Steps between C-alpha positions, in 0.01 A plus 500: 500500500477139465148368534398412855531140613165401648599160636531529877399865507342569839392862554559613856561140606132413469377145454386451147489287189509569128243300305386482141147485364525136395633402842222678691237361263622149576501567876140622513367264234393772259596603148769754428237733351301476824807613696550795265134605501392431857810483720745744344245703303797590285699360210828593668539417868375532856652536847298345784529499879371227731436663838483162678836370384648848450624386162522694175453329165561637153326340202628568149346427163764285331309413185698481179345821364631708792842653418779441751547876532138546603515212747811647661341844536186344647701300754682809629174698493336238725805492726454877523150452642653287776803718565295820513258353751196502274383161626351485848263287707211693348644541150631157404518555125505792257217456250269760350184333625607520867620860507374840402620622162708772664669267750563231238663745259716649778632162610564391142683825429723457805580138408588610145736765636662233717542263203647776286760598761596138571530388137627822342589759761508842338804589710696201370385563143644851529840345582501283189554625145141439389387664178132408494239265643636212290815501711295474819288217360817314405680548832209451737290244317178700509240571231536782250216695662650466848844591365361816340342602830828441685696689234278803549555479875875461457529803272287738707675811628548460875606805700629285788624149576294333773656278766348185351678574170837528676440170682383325182807607305724399789337156520560452127858624520650167395254464211579852373877471532684547171748233395662395175459153352726324255233355273395510139224757456255234386552314828319779686179402324219748564729698732711616201308824505653583840865427414756772431866471399737729689722725291860368469791718604709609197842343480811715534717565191764272656511288817627676811825388655450350850697789650253751354170342611323411823566156639241250382370723220455402138802600289281546192241746635600589855194346666548363850138437601379145539840347432668243721802275477277231349349722226575369152366804315448869569138567589513843334672446164503120468875470451667177620697549821687172484738378234340286230148556631229502231127568513323175582139381493261693722524381857170625643668674795341786694699822518493854637246734345765728344700238312496491120689171457510176693821472702494121462443438128534847342156520337272805507250489785151646549376706791161404645314507829579160642141421599402508132755244389605281792336226702426576865797292619737691269400848615763680702369684803581871521 
């Protein structure tokens, strides 16, 4: 799953603002270290609620020594405190000095569970061909430790599939949809690990006469799936379907998940879940 986009995120339509340590320090006229030590009481982040204005604020430590993966996890963790209703008129921030040890640990645990399911849902990870925690870290943009925890969750033996899992998978249907892409393998970048070439259909000893094959099928292998009047090449065996047609440069087209060759340029294609390789605007809805 692509990392969450925090800009404009508004849990449960609540009023709120995302701030950074340097910004808050400037607003209150204190040093950044003061904000970390006395306001946030944390080196990561803090969610706050103002009962008078009914506004939620999230403050993140954006110092250079804080990895982007950690900052992202912290942001979703703090959003979890808001979404799960942890902040109230009487509990306006979650810090260890204001709560009992038991209550603080419970709320932190729940917010961590929330962050894990948002950033690397175990149900979605089970739908992707992940091999180890490195795959999860790469896909979801989370730390190695967080990825290991999510990998363990994703590979647990579940005796049932809860309703929330069904809904999550359904909501990510477009992301999880298999397609083929006509690209050089290197163009997939870090997503190369999740690409697979489909097996070509063997060619017949000799082309079939039109009277002996189905209309619209390939004379060289008999395939009739994914072919149209505009197809230049057979998607199963790669043979040219038009006179004088030769394999051209890769065209970058998106094809059906079962094709082995691009119908437009004749090159081999790679199967991949479209959410791992395409921009949001390119993703086809299921």
